[in-house]
N, C-alpha and C positions, 0 to 999 in steps of 0.2 A: 301258687304258681301265677305269673304275670305274663302279659303279652305286649309286644311292641311290633310295630310294622316298618320294615326296612327296605328302602328301594335303592339297590346297588348296582344299576345296569342290569345286564341279561341275568334273570332270575334262576337260570340253570346252575351257574357258578356260584352265585351268592348264596343259595339254598344249601350247596354243598359244603361251603365254608362254614356257615352258621351252625349247621348240623353236627359239626365235628368239635366245636367249642364246648369245653366242659362247663356245665351248668344249663346248657340248653336242652329241653326236655323233648320238643317237638317243633317241627317246620311245615310250612305248607306254602306253596306258591300261588300268586294270584294276581289281581289287577285292583289298584287302589286310586281313590280321589280322582274318578272320571265322571263322565256325564251320561253315557249309554247304559241302559239297564241290561244286566246279565251279559256282559260282552263276551266273545270268542275270542281265542288267540289270534285268529285271522284278522278280525275286526280291529284288536288293538294294534296290530301290526301295521296298520295303515296310518297311525298317527292321528287319526280324525277322532277319536273317543275321549281323549283327555286323560287316559289311565296311564299309570307307571307300573311297570313290572316290578313286583313287590313280593317280599317274603314275610309271612306271618312267623314271628318268633315267639315260642312259648319257652319261659325260662324260670328257672329257681332263683329268686334274688337273695337268698341265703347263700348260696354258693357263687352266684354270678351276679354282682350289683349291676344295676343299670348302666352306671357311668362306665364300668369296665366293658360292659357289652358295646356300648356306644364308641368307645374307643376302638374296640376291635373292628366295628363297622367303618370308621374312619380310615383304618389302616388298609381296607380292602378297596378303597375308592379313590379317585382323583377328585378332590373336594373342590376344585376351581373349575372343573370341566363342565359345562352347561350342555345338558341333552346328549351326551356322549361319554361312554366308558369304553376304554379299549378302542376296538375298531367298530363297536356298535354306536350307530347314531340315530337320533330321533327323540321326540318327547317322552316317547315310551321308555326310555333309558335314563331319564333323569333321576337325580339321586334325591333321597328324602327319607325323613324319620316322621312317622304318624303315630300318634299316640291316642289311647283310648282313656286314659287316667290323667286327669289334669294335674295330679300330684307329680307326674313324671316330667312335666314342662320345665320346672326349675333345675332339675338334674340335667336335662338335655341342653338347657340354655348354658349352664356352666360348662359342659364339655365342648359346645360350640365356641365359648369364648377361648377356652385354652386351645383349640385348634386353629381359630382365627388369629391368635397371636403369633402363630408360627408363619403366617402369610401376610404379603403386603397387599393382595388383592382380596375382594370379598368372597366368601365361600358361595359356591353355586349349589347349595344343599337346602332343600326345603325342610322347615320345621312347622308342622301343621297337626291339628286333630284330625283322626281318621274320619273322613266323610262316608266312605263306602269301601267294601272289599269283596270281590267276586273270585272265587275259587277257579283256578285254571283247570283245564281238561286234565284227566288222569295221566295222560303221557308225558306231561310236563313235571309231574310231581316225582321228586327224587331221580331226575332225569339223568344225572352223571352216575348214579348207582347203577341204573338200568342200561346206561351207555358210557361205560368207562373211557371209551375213546372219543366221546362226544365233543363238541365245540364248547370251549370255556374261554372267556376273556382274561381271567386271572391266571397268575402265574403258579405253576405246580407247588412252589414252596409254601404258599399260602395256606394249602390244605394239610402240609406236613407239620407245620408248627403246632397247630392246636393238639395234634395227636402226640407230638413229642412232649408237650407239657403235662398232657394227661398220663402219658406212659411214666415220665419222670416222677410224677406224684405218687403213682401207685408203687413204683420201683422202690423209692426211698422209704415210704411208710413212715414208721416212727423211729427209724435208725437215728441215734444222736450222735454218732461219731462223724466228725465233719471230713476227715480224710476219706472214709467209706462213702460219704454222700458225694464228695466232689470226684472221687474216682469213678463212681458208676455214672455220674452225670456227664463226665468227659467222654466216656465210652458210648453213652446212648446218643450224644448230640453227633459224634463222629460217624456212628453206625447208621443213624437214621437220616442225617443229612449229608453225608458223603464230603464233609470239609477236608481240607488238606491237614489241618491241625487245629486241635480244640483242646483247651485246658485253663488252668487256674495260676494265678499269681497272688501270693498272699503277703500282706504287709508284715514285715518282721524287722528285728533289730539289725542294725549294722554299725560298723565303726563310726559313721558320720550321722548316726541318728536311726533313721528307718530306711528300708528298701523294700521293693516287690522281690519276693523270693518265689522261685519255682514251685508249684504245688503239683497235684496230680494233672496228668495231660494224656492225650493220645496224639501220635504223630512222631515226626522226627526229632532229634536232639534239639534242644533249645537253650536259650540265654538262661542262666541260673539267676541272676539278679538284675533288676533294673531300677535305676534311680528315680527319685521323685521329679515328676516333669520331663523325664527322658523318654523318648520315642512315643509310639501310641499309647502303650500301656501306661507309662509314667504320665502322660498327659491326661488320660482318663481318671487316673488316681487324683491328680492335682486338682483338676477341674470339676471332678465328681460329675461327670456326664458321659454318655455314650458317645464314643468317636468311631465315625464310619469313614473308611479311608479307601477310596476307589482304585488308587494306584499308590503303593507305598513307597515307590521310588520318589514321588512328589511330595511326600510329607516331610516338613523339615526335621532334621535329627532322627530320621528312621533308623531304628536298629536292626540290622538284617541278620537275624537269627539262622534264617534259611534264604538262599538265593530262588528258591522255588515259591516263595510266597509272593503273591502279586496284588493281592487286596486284603483288607482287615476290618474287623470290627472288635472293639473292646467295651465291655460293659462293666461299670463299677459295682461292686458289692458293698452295700452299706448296712451297718448295724449301729443302731443307737445314734444316728446322725453323722457317723464317721466311716470313711471308706475304709474297709478292712481288707480288701483284695479286688481282683478284677477276673472277668471271664474273657479271655483272649481267643478268637477264632480267626484263623488263616485260610485263605483260597489260593489255589494255583492260577485261577483266572482272575482278570481285570474286572472291576466294578460288579463284584458278586453281591455285595450287602447293600441294603437300602433302609427306608423306614419300616419295611415289613419285618425285616431281620431284628431291628432295634426294638420294635414293640414286643415282638414274642420272646426275645432273648432277655429283656428286661422283666418280663413276666415270670420267666423260668428262674432267673436269679432270685426273684422275691420268694420263690418256693424253697430255694436251698438255704 
């Protein structure tokens, strides 16, 4: 087992998020890298102690490599926000990664570089060795387990996705048949996340070469074939990247399979360096999908 200390804003929600990620063995909330010996929560709350609310994460690197854990961490924060996450503001809510093993530093730096490449402004996330850590009072440990309706700055979906991924892995087991795997995956996604439409298109032969052909899905009647580069699905296939569309009516060349679809995310499925299909999810609401959905759905696709 290994440990890493992650400051992601209010530690109530951050701990609840990390403890649900497959490969995390244990979590503990406390205060890291400050100046006052053995601080209390009330002292840290004054922003005079130099501490950051932090989660100690114990994880199994065989099942959850550090780089994957850190990408999940970045998925849960605004990496450009200094001393503020959600509505919580103060130096105690700064974001940071604090390591105890120097071998973790090159891995963390590589993830930092990947994330930084996505932004034009510098990241406001600390990357430092752990100077000290004091465990918070008992009432703060597993806070959202003890208080299911308690305050949290994170969106509810960020807690659902780790469970969805874990449930899918256990549901599929060693089943080798692709149709069976995709069928249950579509059903599980729709059941757990409540999306309007969830399903798969698989690359197959057509008169003009290849097309995306409708595969297992859950939802209303859908388009049966989609051309290369056409619509959101065809674009994700052509560009081999996840496409997030806040409003489908504003997407050039959108293919309207259902007038009830308002926003969409499409994740390519790759095997051997080639896109062999896509996971397509539609919502009846605008602006449903963002980087959180992209991160976790890409991880789900890798399981498939």
